[in-house]
Biopython code that builds the backbone (N, CA, C, O; Angstrom):
import numpy as np
from Bio.PDB.StructureBuilder import StructureBuilder

atoms = [
    (1, "MET", "N", (-12.438, 10.301, -13.238)),
    (1, "MET", "CA", (-12.873, 9.560, -12.066)),
    (1, "MET", "C", (-11.671, 8.931, -11.401)),
    (1, "MET", "O", (-10.882, 8.261, -12.068)),
    (2, "GLY", "N", (-11.509, 9.128, -10.102)),
    (2, "GLY", "CA", (-10.413, 8.525, -9.367)),
    (2, "GLY", "C", (-10.619, 7.038, -9.225)),
    (2, "GLY", "O", (-11.743, 6.564, -9.056)),
    (3, "HIS", "N", (-9.536, 6.312, -9.294)),
    (3, "HIS", "CA", (-9.624, 4.865, -9.243)),
    (3, "HIS", "C", (-8.658, 4.336, -8.188)),
    (3, "HIS", "O", (-7.537, 4.828, -8.057)),
    (4, "VAL", "N", (-9.101, 3.337, -7.443)),
    (4, "VAL", "CA", (-8.278, 2.717, -6.401)),
    (4, "VAL", "C", (-7.935, 1.303, -6.845)),
    (4, "VAL", "O", (-8.809, 0.546, -7.267)),
    (5, "ILE", "N", (-6.660, 0.954, -6.748)),
    (5, "ILE", "CA", (-6.190, -0.371, -7.132)),
    (5, "ILE", "C", (-5.318, -0.916, -6.011)),
    (5, "ILE", "O", (-4.528, -0.181, -5.418)),
    (6, "ALA", "N", (-5.464, -2.203, -5.721)),
    (6, "ALA", "CA", (-4.626, -2.867, -4.716)),
    (6, "ALA", "C", (-3.698, -3.851, -5.421)),
    (6, "ALA", "O", (-4.144, -4.685, -6.209)),
    (7, "LEU", "N", (-2.402, -3.744, -5.130)),
    (7, "LEU", "CA", (-1.409, -4.711, -5.593)),
    (7, "LEU", "C", (-1.066, -5.576, -4.394)),
    (7, "LEU", "O", (-0.225, -5.209, -3.573)),
    (8, "VAL", "N", (-1.715, -6.718, -4.296)),
    (8, "VAL", "CA", (-1.589, -7.571, -3.122)),
    (8, "VAL", "C", (-1.460, -9.027, -3.543)),
    (8, "VAL", "O", (-1.635, -9.362, -4.714)),
    (9, "ASP", "N", (-1.154, -9.891, -2.577)),
    (9, "ASP", "CA", (-1.024, -11.314, -2.870)),
    (9, "ASP", "C", (-2.403, -11.961, -2.990)),
    (9, "ASP", "O", (-3.428, -11.330, -2.731)),
    (10, "ARG", "N", (-2.401, -13.208, -3.381)),
    (10, "ARG", "CA", (-3.645, -13.951, -3.631)),
    (10, "ARG", "C", (-4.526, -14.035, -2.384)),
    (10, "ARG", "O", (-5.751, -13.997, -2.500)),
    (11, "GLU", "N", (-3.934, -14.148, -1.207)),
    (11, "GLU", "CA", (-4.715, -14.282, 0.026)),
    (11, "GLU", "C", (-5.454, -13.003, 0.396)),
    (11, "GLU", "O", (-6.569, -13.063, 0.915)),
    (12, "ALA", "N", (-4.854, -11.855, 0.138)),
    (12, "ALA", "CA", (-5.484, -10.582, 0.515)),
    (12, "ALA", "C", (-6.482, -10.092, -0.520)),
    (12, "ALA", "O", (-7.343, -9.272, -0.203)),
    (13, "GLY", "N", (-6.385, -10.575, -1.747)),
    (13, "GLY", "CA", (-7.233, -10.097, -2.833)),
    (13, "GLY", "C", (-8.728, -10.128, -2.562)),
    (13, "GLY", "O", (-9.406, -9.128, -2.798)),
    (14, "PRO", "N", (-9.272, -11.251, -2.071)),
    (14, "PRO", "CA", (-10.728, -11.302, -1.854)),
    (14, "PRO", "C", (-11.247, -10.224, -0.902)),
    (14, "PRO", "O", (-12.328, -9.679, -1.128)),
    (15, "GLY", "N", (-10.515, -9.911, 0.135)),
    (15, "GLY", "CA", (-10.960, -8.882, 1.078)),
    (15, "GLY", "C", (-11.071, -7.523, 0.421)),
    (15, "GLY", "O", (-12.034, -6.795, 0.661)),
    (16, "TYR", "N", (-10.097, -7.171, -0.406)),
    (16, "TYR", "CA", (-10.153, -5.894, -1.112)),
    (16, "TYR", "C", (-11.283, -5.893, -2.141)),
    (16, "TYR", "O", (-11.962, -4.883, -2.326)),
    (17, "ARG", "N", (-11.479, -7.027, -2.804)),
    (17, "ARG", "CA", (-12.575, -7.107, -3.777)),
    (17, "ARG", "C", (-13.932, -6.901, -3.097)),
    (17, "ARG", "O", (-14.808, -6.226, -3.637)),
    (18, "LEU", "N", (-14.096, -7.490, -1.906)),
    (18, "LEU", "CA", (-15.346, -7.301, -1.167)),
    (18, "LEU", "C", (-15.584, -5.833, -0.834)),
    (18, "LEU", "O", (-16.730, -5.396, -0.726)),
    (19, "ALA", "N", (-14.510, -5.078, -0.673)),
    (19, "ALA", "CA", (-14.629, -3.652, -0.370)),
    (19, "ALA", "C", (-14.794, -2.812, -1.638)),
    (19, "ALA", "O", (-14.891, -1.587, -1.565)),
    (20, "GLY", "N", (-14.826, -3.469, -2.798)),
    (20, "GLY", "CA", (-15.045, -2.743, -4.041)),
    (20, "GLY", "C", (-13.783, -2.218, -4.690)),
    (20, "GLY", "O", (-13.852, -1.369, -5.579)),
    (21, "VAL", "N", (-12.629, -2.709, -4.262)),
    (21, "VAL", "CA", (-11.353, -2.244, -4.798)),
    (21, "VAL", "C", (-10.926, -3.159, -5.943)),
    (21, "VAL", "O", (-11.064, -4.379, -5.855)),
    (22, "ASP", "N", (-10.412, -2.569, -7.009)),
    (22, "ASP", "CA", (-9.856, -3.331, -8.120)),
    (22, "ASP", "C", (-8.551, -3.961, -7.652)),
    (22, "ASP", "O", (-7.670, -3.255, -7.160)),
    (23, "VAL", "N", (-8.412, -5.280, -7.797)),
    (23, "VAL", "CA", (-7.243, -6.002, -7.296)),
    (23, "VAL", "C", (-6.416, -6.526, -8.454)),
    (23, "VAL", "O", (-6.942, -7.081, -9.418)),
    (24, "ARG", "N", (-5.117, -6.337, -8.339)),
    (24, "ARG", "CA", (-4.161, -6.952, -9.258)),
    (24, "ARG", "C", (-3.220, -7.778, -8.397)),
    (24, "ARG", "O", (-2.399, -7.242, -7.652)),
    (25, "GLU", "N", (-3.355, -9.085, -8.512)),
    (25, "GLU", "CA", (-2.552, -9.968, -7.671)),
    (25, "GLU", "C", (-1.094, -9.951, -8.116)),
    (25, "GLU", "O", (-0.785, -9.963, -9.307)),
    (26, "THR", "N", (-0.219, -9.923, -7.134)),
    (26, "THR", "CA", (1.215, -9.921, -7.376)),
    (26, "THR", "C", (1.874, -10.800, -6.325)),
    (26, "THR", "O", (1.540, -10.720, -5.142)),
    (27, "ALA", "N", (2.806, -11.634, -6.753)),
    (27, "ALA", "CA", (3.414, -12.595, -5.836)),
    (27, "ALA", "C", (4.854, -12.247, -5.471)),
    (27, "ALA", "O", (5.379, -12.765, -4.485)),
    (28, "THR", "N", (5.492, -11.389, -6.241)),
    (28, "THR", "CA", (6.902, -11.069, -6.000)),
    (28, "THR", "C", (7.122, -9.559, -6.037)),
    (28, "THR", "O", (6.332, -8.832, -6.638)),
    (29, "PRO", "N", (8.192, -9.085, -5.398)),
    (29, "PRO", "CA", (8.504, -7.659, -5.478)),
    (29, "PRO", "C", (8.753, -7.199, -6.919)),
    (29, "PRO", "O", (8.386, -6.082, -7.284)),
    (30, "GLU", "N", (9.365, -8.044, -7.728)),
    (30, "GLU", "CA", (9.650, -7.671, -9.120)),
    (30, "GLU", "C", (8.352, -7.431, -9.890)),
    (30, "GLU", "O", (8.222, -6.454, -10.628)),
    (31, "GLU", "N", (7.393, -8.345, -9.703)),
    (31, "GLU", "CA", (6.097, -8.212, -10.361)),
    (31, "GLU", "C", (5.380, -6.958, -9.863)),
    (31, "GLU", "O", (4.786, -6.226, -10.655)),
    (32, "MET", "N", (5.435, -6.711, -8.555)),
    (32, "MET", "CA", (4.814, -5.507, -7.999)),
    (32, "MET", "C", (5.456, -4.261, -8.599)),
    (32, "MET", "O", (4.759, -3.313, -8.959)),
    (33, "GLY", "N", (6.769, -4.262, -8.708)),
    (33, "GLY", "CA", (7.472, -3.107, -9.269)),
    (33, "GLY", "C", (7.029, -2.801, -10.682)),
    (33, "GLY", "O", (6.791, -1.640, -11.016)),
    (34, "ARG", "N", (6.913, -3.827, -11.529)),
    (34, "ARG", "CA", (6.471, -3.619, -12.912)),
    (34, "ARG", "C", (5.058, -3.047, -12.948)),
    (34, "ARG", "O", (4.783, -2.104, -13.690)),
    (35, "GLN", "N", (4.161, -3.622, -12.142)),
    (35, "GLN", "CA", (2.783, -3.145, -12.139)),
    (35, "GLN", "C", (2.680, -1.732, -11.569)),
    (35, "GLN", "O", (1.915, -0.913, -12.079)),
    (36, "ALA", "N", (3.439, -1.443, -10.521)),
    (36, "ALA", "CA", (3.407, -0.108, -9.908)),
    (36, "ALA", "C", (3.895, 0.953, -10.887)),
    (36, "ALA", "O", (3.316, 2.036, -10.970)),
    (37, "GLU", "N", (4.949, 0.651, -11.621)),
    (37, "GLU", "CA", (5.452, 1.627, -12.594)),
    (37, "GLU", "C", (4.433, 1.878, -13.704)),
    (37, "GLU", "O", (4.277, 3.009, -14.166)),
    (38, "ALA", "N", (3.742, 0.821, -14.129)),
    (38, "ALA", "CA", (2.704, 0.998, -15.146)),
    (38, "ALA", "C", (1.555, 1.849, -14.604)),
    (38, "ALA", "O", (1.034, 2.711, -15.312)),
    (39, "LEU", "N", (1.156, 1.609, -13.344)),
    (39, "LEU", "CA", (0.064, 2.381, -12.748)),
    (39, "LEU", "C", (0.460, 3.835, -12.516)),
    (39, "LEU", "O", (-0.388, 4.725, -12.575)),
    (40, "ALA", "N", (1.742, 4.082, -12.253)),
    (40, "ALA", "CA", (2.210, 5.453, -12.033)),
    (40, "ALA", "C", (1.993, 6.313, -13.272)),
    (40, "ALA", "O", (1.833, 7.528, -13.166)),
    (41, "ALA", "N", (1.989, 5.695, -14.432)),
    (41, "ALA", "CA", (1.814, 6.431, -15.681)),
    (41, "ALA", "C", (0.346, 6.531, -16.114)),
    (41, "ALA", "O", (0.046, 7.174, -17.120)),
    (42, "ASP", "N", (-0.560, 5.911, -15.377)),
    (42, "ASP", "CA", (-1.982, 5.902, -15.733)),
    (42, "ASP", "C", (-2.688, 7.090, -15.076)),
    (42, "ASP", "O", (-2.800, 7.129, -13.851)),
    (43, "PRO", "N", (-3.164, 8.055, -15.859)),
    (43, "PRO", "CA", (-3.798, 9.247, -15.264)),
    (43, "PRO", "C", (-5.128, 8.966, -14.572)),
    (43, "PRO", "O", (-5.600, 9.807, -13.807)),
    (44, "GLY", "N", (-5.745, 7.816, -14.813)),
    (44, "GLY", "CA", (-7.016, 7.494, -14.178)),
    (44, "GLY", "C", (-6.880, 6.898, -12.793)),
    (44, "GLY", "O", (-7.872, 6.768, -12.075)),
    (45, "VAL", "N", (-5.668, 6.532, -12.407)),
    (45, "VAL", "CA", (-5.445, 5.906, -11.099)),
    (45, "VAL", "C", (-5.098, 6.989, -10.088)),
    (45, "VAL", "O", (-4.240, 7.834, -10.344)),
    (46, "ARG", "N", (-5.767, 6.962, -8.937)),
    (46, "ARG", "CA", (-5.533, 7.962, -7.893)),
    (46, "ARG", "C", (-4.864, 7.383, -6.654)),
    (46, "ARG", "O", (-4.072, 8.068, -6.007)),
    (47, "LEU", "N", (-5.171, 6.125, -6.311)),
    (47, "LEU", "CA", (-4.633, 5.511, -5.105)),
    (47, "LEU", "C", (-4.257, 4.072, -5.421)),
    (47, "LEU", "O", (-5.039, 3.330, -6.015)),
    (48, "VAL", "N", (-3.036, 3.680, -5.014)),
    (48, "VAL", "CA", (-2.580, 2.306, -5.185)),
    (48, "VAL", "C", (-2.184, 1.776, -3.810)),
    (48, "VAL", "O", (-1.287, 2.311, -3.157)),
    (49, "ILE", "N", (-2.863, 0.722, -3.385)),
    (49, "ILE", "CA", (-2.567, 0.066, -2.114)),
    (49, "ILE", "C", (-1.569, -1.046, -2.397)),
    (49, "ILE", "O", (-1.796, -1.884, -3.269)),
    (50, "LEU", "N", (-0.457, -1.053, -1.654)),
    (50, "LEU", "CA", (0.605, -2.025, -1.877)),
    (50, "LEU", "C", (0.775, -2.927, -0.668)),
    (50, "LEU", "O", (0.692, -2.464, 0.469)),
    (51, "ASP", "N", (1.010, -4.208, -0.903)),
    (51, "ASP", "CA", (1.349, -5.134, 0.184)),
    (51, "ASP", "C", (2.696, -4.688, 0.747)),
    (51, "ASP", "O", (3.691, -4.633, 0.024)),
    (52, "GLU", "N", (2.720, -4.372, 2.037)),
    (52, "GLU", "CA", (3.917, -3.805, 2.656)),
    (52, "GLU", "C", (5.132, -4.723, 2.575)),
    (52, "GLU", "O", (6.248, -4.257, 2.341)),
    (53, "GLU", "N", (4.923, -6.009, 2.764)),
    (53, "GLU", "CA", (6.046, -6.949, 2.722)),
    (53, "GLU", "C", (6.686, -6.980, 1.333)),
    (53, "GLU", "O", (7.911, -6.963, 1.216)),
    (54, "LEU", "N", (5.865, -7.025, 0.286)),
    (54, "LEU", "CA", (6.403, -6.998, -1.072)),
    (54, "LEU", "C", (7.031, -5.646, -1.382)),
    (54, "LEU", "O", (8.056, -5.571, -2.060)),
    (55, "PHE", "N", (6.415, -4.579, -0.886)),
    (55, "PHE", "CA", (6.942, -3.226, -1.101)),
    (55, "PHE", "C", (8.369, -3.101, -0.580)),
    (55, "PHE", "O", (9.216, -2.489, -1.230)),
    (56, "HIS", "N", (8.640, -3.678, 0.590)),
    (56, "HIS", "CA", (9.985, -3.584, 1.164)),
    (56, "HIS", "C", (11.008, -4.394, 0.385)),
    (56, "HIS", "O", (12.211, -4.223, 0.581)),
    (57, "GLY", "N", (10.542, -5.284, -0.505)),
    (57, "GLY", "CA", (11.448, -6.037, -1.358)),
    (57, "GLY", "C", (11.815, -5.315, -2.644)),
    (57, "GLY", "O", (12.652, -5.800, -3.405)),
    (58, "LEU", "N", (11.197, -4.153, -2.900)),
    (58, "LEU", "CA", (11.498, -3.376, -4.105)),
    (58, "LEU", "C", (12.858, -2.697, -3.966)),
    (58, "LEU", "O", (13.316, -2.452, -2.850)),
    (59, "PRO", "N", (13.506, -2.391, -5.092)),
    (59, "PRO", "CA", (14.752, -1.622, -5.031)),
    (59, "PRO", "C", (14.516, -0.269, -4.351)),
    (59, "PRO", "O", (13.446, 0.326, -4.483)),
    (60, "ARG", "N", (15.514, 0.198, -3.636)),
    (60, "ARG", "CA", (15.404, 1.448, -2.869)),
    (60, "ARG", "C", (14.942, 2.623, -3.730)),
    (60, "ARG", "O", (14.097, 3.407, -3.299)),
    (61, "ALA", "N", (15.482, 2.751, -4.932)),
    (61, "ALA", "CA", (15.122, 3.886, -5.794)),
    (61, "ALA", "C", (13.641, 3.847, -6.169)),
    (61, "ALA", "O", (12.979, 4.885, -6.197)),
    (62, "LEU", "N", (13.128, 2.666, -6.455)),
    (62, "LEU", "CA", (11.711, 2.550, -6.807)),
    (62, "LEU", "C", (10.826, 2.815, -5.595)),
    (62, "LEU", "O", (9.795, 3.476, -5.718)),
    (63, "ARG", "N", (11.218, 2.303, -4.416)),
    (63, "ARG", "CA", (10.441, 2.585, -3.196)),
    (63, "ARG", "C", (10.350, 4.084, -2.977)),
    (63, "ARG", "O", (9.277, 4.609, -2.680)),
    (64, "HIS", "N", (11.465, 4.769, -3.121)),
    (64, "HIS", "CA", (11.493, 6.217, -2.905)),
    (64, "HIS", "C", (10.591, 6.930, -3.925)),
    (64, "HIS", "O", (9.845, 7.843, -3.570)),
    (65, "LYS", "N", (10.668, 6.507, -5.183)),
    (65, "LYS", "CA", (9.833, 7.112, -6.229)),
    (65, "LYS", "C", (8.354, 6.948, -5.893)),
    (65, "LYS", "O", (7.576, 7.893, -6.024)),
    (66, "LEU", "N", (7.968, 5.752, -5.461)),
    (66, "LEU", "CA", (6.562, 5.509, -5.129)),
    (66, "LEU", "C", (6.134, 6.287, -3.893)),
    (66, "LEU", "O", (5.022, 6.813, -3.849)),
    (67, "GLU", "N", (7.000, 6.366, -2.891)),
    (67, "GLU", "CA", (6.663, 7.111, -1.672)),
    (67, "GLU", "C", (6.483, 8.595, -1.949)),
    (67, "GLU", "O", (5.672, 9.251, -1.296)),
    (68, "GLU", "N", (7.222, 9.129, -2.901)),
    (68, "GLU", "CA", (7.158, 10.556, -3.217)),
    (68, "GLU", "C", (6.063, 10.899, -4.220)),
    (68, "GLU", "O", (5.754, 12.077, -4.402)),
    (69, "SER", "N", (5.469, 9.907, -4.874)),
    (69, "SER", "CA", (4.448, 10.146, -5.881)),
    (69, "SER", "C", (3.209, 10.797, -5.252)),
    (69, "SER", "O", (2.762, 10.396, -4.177)),
    (70, "ARG", "N", (2.675, 11.788, -5.928)),
    (70, "ARG", "CA", (1.469, 12.471, -5.455)),
    (70, "ARG", "C", (0.243, 12.121, -6.288)),
    (70, "ARG", "O", (-0.888, 12.316, -5.844)),
    (71, "SER", "N", (0.462, 11.606, -7.490)),
    (71, "SER", "CA", (-0.658, 11.184, -8.329)),
    (71, "SER", "C", (-0.166, 10.116, -9.276)),
    (71, "SER", "O", (0.487, 10.415, -10.275)),
    (72, "PRO", "N", (-0.471, 8.887, -8.970)),
    (72, "PRO", "CA", (-1.278, 8.397, -7.866)),
    (72, "PRO", "C", (-0.488, 8.351, -6.564)),
    (72, "PRO", "O", (0.740, 8.446, -6.558)),
    (73, "VAL", "N", (-1.207, 8.207, -5.480)),
    (73, "VAL", "CA", (-0.597, 8.042, -4.171)),
    (73, "VAL", "C", (-0.449, 6.540, -3.934)),
    (73, "VAL", "O", (-1.407, 5.782, -4.086)),
    (74, "PHE", "N", (0.755, 6.119, -3.562)),
    (74, "PHE", "CA", (1.034, 4.716, -3.266)),
    (74, "PHE", "C", (1.107, 4.549, -1.755)),
    (74, "PHE", "O", (1.872, 5.245, -1.088)),
    (75, "VAL", "N", (0.311, 3.625, -1.210)),
    (75, "VAL", "CA", (0.256, 3.424, 0.232)),
    (75, "VAL", "C", (0.538, 1.962, 0.559)),
    (75, "VAL", "O", (-0.286, 1.095, 0.269)),
    (76, "PRO", "N", (1.705, 1.676, 1.164)),
    (76, "PRO", "CA", (1.959, 0.302, 1.607)),
    (76, "PRO", "C", (1.156, 0.004, 2.873)),
    (76, "PRO", "O", (1.146, 0.795, 3.815)),
    (77, "VAL", "N", (0.493, -1.132, 2.881)),
    (77, "VAL", "CA", (-0.285, -1.550, 4.054)),
    (77, "VAL", "C", (0.139, -2.961, 4.440)),
    (77, "VAL", "O", (0.482, -3.767, 3.575)),
    (78, "PRO", "N", (0.118, -3.257, 5.716)),
    (78, "PRO", "CA", (0.524, -4.610, 6.141)),
    (78, "PRO", "C", (-0.541, -5.636, 5.790)),
    (78, "PRO", "O", (-1.732, -5.332, 5.722)),
    (79, "SER", "N", (-0.081, -6.848, 5.572)),
    (79, "SER", "CA", (-1.046, -7.932, 5.405)),
    (79, "SER", "C", (-1.627, -8.218, 6.787)),
    (79, "SER", "O", (-1.072, -7.774, 7.792)),
    (80, "LEU", "N", (-2.705, -8.933, 6.850)),
    (80, "LEU", "CA", (-3.398, -9.134, 8.116)),
    (80, "LEU", "C", (-2.864, -10.317, 8.913)),
    (80, "LEU", "O", (-3.602, -10.919, 9.692)),
    (81, "GLN", "N", (-1.614, -10.652, 8.730)),
    (81, "GLN", "CA", (-1.010, -11.723, 9.505)),
    (81, "GLN", "C", (-0.686, -11.187, 10.896)),
    (81, "GLN", "O", (0.029, -10.195, 11.041)),
    (82, "LEU", "N", (-1.210, -11.844, 11.894)),
    (82, "LEU", "CA", (-0.936, -11.419, 13.262)),
    (82, "LEU", "C", (0.289, -12.171, 13.759)),
    (82, "LEU", "O", (0.272, -13.395, 13.889)),
    (83, "ARG", "N", (1.337, -11.432, 14.032)),
    (83, "ARG", "CA", (2.577, -12.036, 14.491)),
    (83, "ARG", "C", (2.908, -11.500, 15.870)),
    (83, "ARG", "O", (2.553, -10.375, 16.222)),
    (84, "LYS", "N", (3.594, -12.324, 16.642)),
    (84, "LYS", "CA", (4.053, -11.871, 17.946)),
    (84, "LYS", "C", (5.029, -10.721, 17.741)),
    (84, "LYS", "O", (5.955, -10.822, 16.936)),
    (85, "GLY", "N", (4.825, -9.655, 18.452)),
    (85, "GLY", "CA", (5.700, -8.491, 18.348)),
    (85, "GLY", "C", (5.276, -7.494, 17.281)),
    (85, "GLY", "O", (5.918, -6.454, 17.132)),
    (86, "ALA", "N", (4.208, -7.782, 16.532)),
    (86, "ALA", "CA", (3.732, -6.857, 15.510)),
    (86, "ALA", "C", (3.045, -5.672, 16.185)),
    (86, "ALA", "O", (2.564, -5.779, 17.313)),
    (87, "LEU", "N", (3.008, -4.551, 15.485)),
    (87, "LEU", "CA", (2.326, -3.373, 16.012)),
    (87, "LEU", "C", (0.834, -3.653, 16.171)),
    (87, "LEU", "O", (0.225, -4.353, 15.362)),
    (88, "ARG", "N", (0.269, -3.094, 17.225)),
    (88, "ARG", "CA", (-1.184, -3.151, 17.376)),
    (88, "ARG", "C", (-1.796, -2.294, 16.272)),
    (88, "ARG", "O", (-1.157, -1.353, 15.800)),
    (89, "PRO", "N", (-3.032, -2.605, 15.850)),
    (89, "PRO", "CA", (-3.636, -1.842, 14.754)),
    (89, "PRO", "C", (-3.649, -0.331, 14.989)),
    (89, "PRO", "O", (-3.374, 0.438, 14.068)),
    (90, "GLU", "N", (-3.962, 0.098, 16.206)),
    (90, "GLU", "CA", (-4.002, 1.548, 16.453)),
    (90, "GLU", "C", (-2.612, 2.183, 16.387)),
    (90, "GLU", "O", (-2.484, 3.345, 16.003)),
    (91, "GLU", "N", (-1.578, 1.438, 16.755)),
    (91, "GLU", "CA", (-0.214, 1.956, 16.624)),
    (91, "GLU", "C", (0.166, 2.102, 15.156)),
    (91, "GLU", "O", (0.808, 3.075, 14.761)),
    (92, "TYR", "N", (-0.239, 1.124, 14.359)),
    (92, "TYR", "CA", (0.075, 1.185, 12.941)),
    (92, "TYR", "C", (-0.640, 2.359, 12.272)),
    (92, "TYR", "O", (-0.044, 3.067, 11.460)),
    (93, "VAL", "N", (-1.918, 2.568, 12.610)),
    (93, "VAL", "CA", (-2.667, 3.686, 12.041)),
    (93, "VAL", "C", (-2.028, 5.005, 12.446)),
    (93, "VAL", "O", (-1.916, 5.915, 11.625)),
    (94, "ALA", "N", (-1.609, 5.121, 13.699)),
    (94, "ALA", "CA", (-0.942, 6.347, 14.157)),
    (94, "ALA", "C", (0.344, 6.585, 13.372)),
    (94, "ALA", "O", (0.656, 7.724, 13.026)),
    (95, "ARG", "N", (1.088, 5.527, 13.092)),
    (95, "ARG", "CA", (2.332, 5.663, 12.319)),
    (95, "ARG", "C", (2.021, 6.125, 10.893)),
    (95, "ARG", "O", (2.715, 6.991, 10.359)),
    (96, "LEU", "N", (0.981, 5.551, 10.273)),
    (96, "LEU", "CA", (0.592, 5.982, 8.927)),
    (96, "LEU", "C", (0.167, 7.441, 8.917)),
    (96, "LEU", "O", (0.546, 8.197, 8.022)),
    (97, "MET", "N", (-0.625, 7.838, 9.917)),
    (97, "MET", "CA", (-1.081, 9.228, 9.988)),
    (97, "MET", "C", (0.083, 10.193, 10.168)),
    (97, "MET", "O", (0.115, 11.259, 9.553)),
    (98, "ARG", "N", (1.039, 9.814, 11.013)),
    (98, "ARG", "CA", (2.202, 10.679, 11.242)),
    (98, "ARG", "C", (2.957, 10.878, 9.932)),
    (98, "ARG", "O", (3.399, 11.986, 9.629)),
    (99, "ARG", "N", (3.104, 9.805, 9.154)),
    (99, "ARG", "CA", (3.818, 9.907, 7.891)),
    (99, "ARG", "C", (3.025, 10.733, 6.889)),
    (99, "ARG", "O", (3.610, 11.503, 6.128)),
    (100, "ALA", "N", (1.693, 10.586, 6.874)),
    (100, "ALA", "CA", (0.858, 11.273, 5.891)),
    (100, "ALA", "C", (0.703, 12.758, 6.184)),
    (100, "ALA", "O", (0.771, 13.577, 5.268)),
    (101, "VAL", "N", (0.497, 13.118, 7.454)),
    (101, "VAL", "CA", (0.218, 14.518, 7.780)),
    (101, "VAL", "C", (1.401, 15.249, 8.383)),
    (101, "VAL", "O", (1.371, 16.472, 8.518)),
    (102, "GLY", "N", (2.445, 14.516, 8.750)),
    (102, "GLY", "CA", (3.660, 15.163, 9.212)),
    (102, "GLY", "C", (3.751, 15.420, 10.701)),
    (102, "GLY", "O", (4.700, 16.065, 11.146)),
    (103, "TYR", "N", (2.807, 14.943, 11.484)),
    (103, "TYR", "CA", (2.922, 15.094, 12.929)),
    (103, "TYR", "C", (2.201, 13.958, 13.627)),
    (103, "TYR", "O", (1.408, 13.241, 13.017)),
    (104, "GLN", "N", (2.477, 13.801, 14.891)),
    (104, "GLN", "CA", (1.931, 12.693, 15.683)),
    (104, "GLN", "C", (0.451, 12.893, 15.941)),
    (104, "GLN", "O", (0.014, 13.991, 16.286)),
    (105, "VAL", "N", (-0.316, 11.832, 15.775)),
    (105, "VAL", "CA", (-1.736, 11.840, 16.080)),
    (105, "VAL", "C", (-1.960, 10.855, 17.221)),
    (105, "VAL", "O", (-1.539, 9.701, 17.140)),
    (106, "ARG", "N", (-2.607, 11.298, 18.259)),
    (106, "ARG", "CA", (-2.904, 10.410, 19.387)),
    (106, "ARG", "C", (-4.304, 9.861, 19.225)),
    (106, "ARG", "O", (-5.265, 10.614, 19.062)),
    (107, "ILE", "N", (-4.413, 8.556, 19.273)),
    (107, "ILE", "CA", (-5.706, 7.898, 19.122)),
    (107, "ILE", "C", (-6.197, 7.516, 20.509)),
    (107, "ILE", "O", (-5.524, 6.786, 21.237)),
    (108, "ARG", "N", (-7.369, 8.011, 20.869)),
    (108, "ARG", "CA", (-7.935, 7.712, 22.186)),
    (108, "ARG", "C", (-9.129, 6.794, 22.009)),
    (108, "ARG", "O", (-9.820, 6.829, 20.991)),
    (109, "ARG", "N", (-9.353, 5.982, 23.009)),
    (109, "ARG", "CA", (-10.517, 5.095, 22.983)),
    (109, "ARG", "C", (-11.544, 5.600, 23.947)),
    (109, "ARG", "O", (-12.609, 4.999, 24.085)),
]
sb = StructureBuilder()
sb.init_structure("model")
sb.init_model(0)
sb.init_chain("A")
sb.init_seg("    ")
for serial, (resi, resn, name, xyz) in enumerate(atoms, 1):
    if name == "N":
        sb.init_residue(resn, " ", resi, " ")
    sb.init_atom(name, np.array(xyz, "f"), 0.0, 1.0, " ", f" {name:<3s}", serial, name[0])
structure = sb.get_structure()
């Protein structure tokens, strides 16, 4: 059975739990790195959602390893903090799709 786990901070955890996702709270990039490496070796885990800000604090070699992993798939997602100059949600989704499928996807309303 495929399993989805989110490695996120304390503030984002409740939202993922409401969606039925198993949450493992992590406060630092080091803690996220340890948990991500453990999950990479777990054959029951299929998808790991990572807090994007903490993900960017990981060592380059570990980030690359997680980005290249196919089982489980590690997906960094932004926290829901709305900041001036941040990408609009549809722009962010288009960027994720381009990275996942290898070409630009245009989102129309």
